C-alpha positions in Angstrom: 41.1 -6.3 -31.7 40.4 -9.0 -29.1 43.0 -9.5 -26.4 43.7 -12.8 -24.6 45.6 -13.3 -21.4 47.9 -16.5 -21.4 49.3 -18.1 -18.2 52.5 -20.2 -18.1 53.0 -23.5 -16.4 55.8 -25.4 -14.7 59.1 -24.3 -16.0 58.6 -20.6 -15.7 59.7 -20.4 -12.0 62.5 -18.1 -11.1 64.5 -17.1 -7.9 62.8 -14.2 -6.1 59.5 -14.7 -7.9 56.9 -12.6 -6.5 59.1 -10.8 -4.0 58.9 -7.3 -5.7 55.1 -7.7 -5.9 54.9 -8.5 -2.3 57.2 -5.6 -1.1 55.5 -3.0 -3.4 51.9 -3.7 -3.2 49.7 -4.2 -0.1 47.0 -6.3 -2.2 49.6 -8.4 -3.5 51.0 -9.0 0.0 47.5 -9.8 1.6 47.1 -12.6 -1.3 50.5 -14.1 -0.7 49.9 -14.3 3.1 46.4 -16.0 2.3 48.3 -18.5 0.3 50.6 -19.2 3.2 47.7 -19.8 5.5 45.8 -22.1 2.9 48.7 -24.1 2.1 49.7 -24.4 5.9 53.3 -23.5 5.1 55.2 -20.4 4.1 55.7 -20.8 0.3 56.7 -17.3 0.2 59.9 -18.0 2.0 60.8 -20.6 -0.8 59.6 -18.2 -3.7 61.4 -15.1 -2.3 64.7 -16.7 -0.8 64.8 -20.2 -2.2 67.5 -21.6 -4.7 66.7 -22.8 -8.1 67.0 -26.4 -6.8 64.2 -25.4 -4.2 61.9 -24.0 -6.8 62.1 -27.0 -9.2 60.4 -29.4 -6.6 57.0 -30.0 -8.1 55.3 -29.6 -4.9 56.7 -26.0 -4.6 56.8 -25.1 -8.4 53.1 -25.6 -9.2 51.6 -23.7 -6.3 54.4 -20.9 -6.7 53.9 -20.4 -10.5 50.1 -20.4 -10.1 50.4 -17.8 -7.2 52.8 -15.3 -8.8 50.7 -15.2 -12.0 47.4 -14.8 -10.4 48.4 -12.2 -7.9 49.6 -10.2 -11.0 45.9 -10.2 -12.4 44.6 -8.9 -9.1 47.2 -6.0 -9.0 46.3 -5.1 -12.5 42.7 -4.5 -11.3 40.3 -3.0 -13.9 43.1 -3.2 -16.4 42.8 -7.0 -16.5 40.1 -7.2 -19.2 40.3 -10.5 -21.1 38.4 -11.3 -24.3 39.7 -14.9 -23.7 42.2 -16.8 -21.4 44.4 -19.8 -21.8 47.0 -21.5 -19.7 49.7 -24.0 -20.6 49.2 -27.2 -18.5 49.3 -25.9 -14.8 48.5 -22.4 -16.3 45.1 -23.5 -17.2 44.4 -23.4 -13.5 45.5 -19.9 -13.2 43.6 -18.9 -16.2 40.4 -20.5 -14.7 40.9 -18.5 -11.5 41.8 -15.2 -13.1 38.6 -15.5 -15.3 36.4 -16.2 -12.3 35.6 -19.8 -13.0 37.4 -20.9 -9.7 37.8 -19.1 -6.4 41.3 -18.2 -5.4 41.4 -20.5 -2.4 40.0 -23.5 -4.2 42.2 -23.0 -7.2 45.3 -22.9 -5.0 44.1 -26.1 -3.1 43.6 -27.8 -6.3 47.1 -26.8 -7.7 48.6 -28.1 -4.4 46.8 -31.4 -4.7 47.7 -31.7 -8.3 51.5 -31.2 -7.5 51.4 -33.6 -4.7 49.5 -36.3 -6.8 51.9 -35.9 -9.8 54.8 -36.2 -7.5 53.7 -39.5 -6.2 52.8 -40.7 -9.9 56.3 -39.7 -10.9 57.8 -41.9 -8.1 56.1 -44.9 -9.3 57.6 -45.4 -12.7 61.0 -44.2 -14.1 59.8 -41.8 -16.7 60.7 -38.5 -18.5 60.0 -36.2 -21.4 61.9 -35.0 -24.5 61.5 -31.9 -26.8 61.5 -32.7 -30.4 62.7 -29.8 -32.6 62.4 -29.2 -36.4 60.1 -32.0 -37.2 56.5 -32.3 -38.4 54.1 -33.2 -35.6 52.7 -36.0 -37.9 56.0 -37.8 -38.2 56.7 -37.5 -34.5 53.1 -38.8 -33.7 53.8 -42.0 -36.1 57.1 -42.6 -34.6 55.6 -42.6 -31.0 52.8 -45.0 -32.3 55.3 -47.4 -33.5 56.6 -48.1 -29.9 54.0 -50.4 -28.6 55.8 -52.2 -25.5 56.5 -48.9 -23.8 54.5 -45.7 -23.0 55.6 -42.9 -25.5 53.1 -40.2 -26.5 53.0 -36.6 -27.7 52.5 -34.4 -24.7 52.9 -30.6 -25.4 52.2 -29.3 -28.9 54.2 -26.1 -28.2 54.7 -24.6 -31.7 55.1 -25.8 -35.3 58.4 -27.7 -35.3 58.4 -28.2 -31.3 56.6 -31.0 -29.8 57.5 -32.6 -26.5 56.8 -36.3 -26.0 56.5 -38.1 -22.8 56.7 -41.6 -21.4 58.6 -44.3 -19.7 62.4 -43.7 -19.7 63.1 -46.8 -21.9 60.3 -45.6 -24.2 61.7 -42.1 -24.6 65.2 -43.4 -25.2 64.1 -45.6 -27.9 61.8 -42.7 -29.4 64.9 -40.3 -29.3 67.0 -42.9 -31.5 64.1 -43.4 -33.9 63.5 -39.5 -34.1 67.2 -38.7 -34.7 67.4 -41.3 -37.4 64.1 -39.9 -39.1 65.9 -36.4 -39.3 64.8 -34.4 -36.3 66.9 -31.3 -36.0 67.4 -31.8 -32.4 65.9 -34.1 -29.6 66.5 -33.1 -26.0 65.6 -35.3 -23.0 64.2 -32.8 -20.5 65.1 -32.4 -16.7 61.7 -33.2 -15.4 60.5 -35.4 -12.7 58.3 -37.6 -14.8 56.0 -38.2 -17.8 53.5 -35.5 -17.6 50.5 -35.5 -19.9 50.9 -39.2 -20.6 48.9 -42.3 -19.4 51.6 -42.7 -16.6 49.7 -39.8 -14.8 46.7 -41.9 -14.5 47.0 -42.4 -10.6 47.4 -38.7 -10.3 44.3 -38.1 -12.4 42.1 -40.4 -10.5 43.2 -38.7 -7.1 42.9 -35.2 -8.6 39.4 -36.0 -10.1 37.9 -36.5 -6.6 39.0 -33.0 -5.6 37.8 -31.4 -8.8 34.5 -33.0 -8.4 34.2 -31.8 -5.1 35.1 -28.2 -6.1 32.5 -25.5 -7.2 33.0 -24.1 -10.6 31.3 -20.9 -11.9 30.8 -19.6 -15.4 33.9 -17.5 -16.3 33.9 -13.9 -17.3 35.2 -14.8 -20.9 35.8 -18.0 -22.8 38.6 -20.4 -21.6 40.5 -22.3 -24.3 41.2 -25.6 -22.6 44.3 -27.7 -23.3 42.5 -30.9 -24.3 40.9 -29.8 -27.2 42.1 -26.2 -27.7 38.5 -24.7 -27.8 36.7 -22.0 -26.0 34.4 -23.2 -23.1 32.2 -21.4 -20.7 30.1 -24.1 -19.3 31.2 -25.0 -15.6 30.6 -28.6 -16.0 32.5 -29.0 -19.3 35.5 -27.1 -17.8 35.5 -29.4 -14.9 35.7 -32.6 -17.1 38.3 -31.2 -19.4 40.4 -30.1 -16.3 40.2 -33.7 -15.1 41.3 -35.0 -18.5 44.2 -32.7 -18.8 46.6 -34.7 -16.8 46.8 -37.5 -19.2 46.0 -35.7 -22.5 48.4 -33.6 -24.4 48.6 -29.8 -24.1 47.3 -28.6 -27.5 48.9 -25.0 -27.4 49.7 -24.6 -31.1 46.2 -25.5 -32.0 44.9 -23.2 -29.1 46.6 -20.0 -30.5 45.5 -21.0 -34.0 41.9 -21.3 -32.9 42.2 -18.0 -31.0 43.5 -16.3 -34.1 40.5 -17.6 -36.0 38.3 -16.2 -33.4 39.5 -12.7 -33.8 42.2 -12.5 -31.2 45.3 -10.6 -32.3 46.9 -9.5 -29.0 48.3 -11.9 -26.3 49.3 -10.8 -22.9 51.5 -13.4 -21.0 50.9 -13.0 -17.3 54.0 -13.9 -15.1 57.5 -12.7 -14.4 59.3 -15.6 -15.5 60.4 -14.3 -18.9 58.7 -14.7 -22.5 58.1 -18.4 -22.2 54.7 -18.4 -24.0 55.3 -15.3 -26.0 58.2 -17.0 -27.7 56.0 -20.0 -28.6 53.1 -17.6 -29.8 55.4 -15.7 -32.0 56.2 -19.0 -33.8 52.5 -19.7 -34.4 51.2 -16.0 -35.0 54.0 -14.0 -36.5 52.0 -10.8 -36.7 50.3 -10.9 -33.2 50.7 -8.3 -30.8 52.5 -9.6 -27.7 52.7 -8.0 -24.3 53.3 -9.0 -20.6 51.5 -8.3 -17.3 
């Protein structure tokens, strides 16, 4: 049976993240200290001692989630033997680094630039996201398409019956009303800083594209199932282009897991200490899959 390692994104942060790893493992401590030097500030102080509010700042959350998950793969050593990897949104950067497509320092710098660019994009337009529960994807897609004077698009295909939409605040408010009228079991506006994975992230994409183009990519040790099309990739240039497209394209997580299952993967290991974020989604997609954590 093939095994995939999956990496969570923004939202999986937690107070004290990484502290136990830092205190109990010298290799982990070395990587955390390297991260402090690369970033030019002590992210570990916020990760280990910061409040929930401190950790929800995009400029902190993204490098912190990346770092905590990536260090876990290094501590695992030779036990980390993936047949495939995938990451949810931000987690795709961790997956690429863990599979050797990106060097640790390069990946951390890109994640940091991504966070700062997204933060700036969020400040340009009043925007948000909403989780739509208990409705077929096709119906959500058609309702989003009906709203033409505001930006509203599907953003995260998390699992059957759970699709997150993204757009301007007015657009999301209008979509919420329409979705409720159409019979959605529940629609929840999320406490996020902006419209991730939507056209409103175009300024961030343009900024990050320059950094990605200047960063060396290598062939990964195993296929990486990328968010933009949910298919396995090993070609470095294709990986690069998909990563650029990712900021404004939806995260096709449901399709990713379905494709992995078709390719013979039956075990999924979630890497990160923030709880069973991805395992919960995977269980809804693949009821018989073997789930674990790292």
